[in-house]
C-alpha positions, 0 to 999 in steps of 0.5 A: 217849419223845414227838414232841409239837411245842413250839411257842409260839402267839399269837392266837385258836385260832378264827382263820380266818387261820393264820400258822407262823413259823420261827425261826433258828439258836439262837433259838426260837419265842418270839423271834418275840413281836413279830411273831406279836403283830402278826398276832394283833392283827389276827385271826390265830392263830400257831403259831411252833415249836421247831426240833430242838435248840432251845427245848424241842424235842426233841434227841438225834437222828442227822439234822439235815439241814434236810430233817429239820428240815422233816419235824418240822413236816409234822404242822403242814403236814397235816390231823391232830389236830396241825393245828387249822387243818387244816394250812392256813396263809395266811402262812409266815415264817423268818427265817435256817436257818427261812428254809431249813426253810421253803423244804424245806416249800413242797410241803406247800404247794401247794394251791388257795389262795394261800400267802404265804412270807416268808424273811427273810435266808436263807443261801442259799448259803454257802462252806465257808470260812464254814461253817467259821467259823460253826461254830465261832461258834455252837455256842461262843456257845451254851457260852458264852451272852451276857447279856441286858444284853450282847445289849441293848448290842450291839443298840441296836434291841432291846427288853429282851424281845428281849434276855431271849428271845435270851439264854434261847435260847442256854441252851435250844439244843444245842450238839452239835445246832448242830454236827450242822446244819453237819456235815450241809448240806454243801455248804450249797447251797439257792438250787435251791429257787427254781426249784420254787416252786408256783403258788399260793404267793407269795415274798418274801425280805428281805434285810439292809442290804448294808452289815451283813454279810447272808447273802443280797443283793437283786441276787443274786436277779433271776435268779428272776423269780417271787421277790420281793427287798426290801432292809431299809435299816439292818437287821443280820441280825436284821430280825426284833427290829429291824424287826419290821413290815417282816415283817408289812407285806411278808406283809400287802400281797401278800395285799391285792395276792392278794384 
């Protein structure tokens, strides 16, 4: 059985600046296309892998814990043939579940050079009741995927491409994997990772608008002095599709400060 990673790439392969993008639950690597194209236009090489059970990544595995999802990406972050850049990234961005995976990868980002990490509306803490609700909702959505037209009608800030990639992602996603992700990550609690951020990592968390059911709130992050927390006003949880430029700017502005 092949264990090669499934990933989408953008930008010049010879670039000296590298970005890693990690998508959320029931999505896939291609949903990052607007963020990725922006970075590529700025001279970055961009890699966006598919999470286990998503896109064209392998499935039918036994372990769908967040730590296992992160471990799947270890080859990208270590000096191996799978990491043409020597496993070194200047920017790591994770949306939703992908943000939790990025947090689990923080120990692998420790080095002598600065790394910019942006977590986009990560569900750091979820109550058992909410987990139970999502455990029914997300597999149902995958088993009964919407059309691109339906996604676009429900999300006026999306482009046609956003809607098409989301519709395709739902069709490619394994509902059994989605159920396992909820079943195997109990309790759903990941805030503790924010207390062990490597010194070379600059971390920002972007929260959705408080009026649009965010997964995290800016005020709840004030207890973590090393975390920069920002609210993206007007955004739902789908910030990468609605305000991709905010994500890119949040990463680049901190790089400029560091330099």
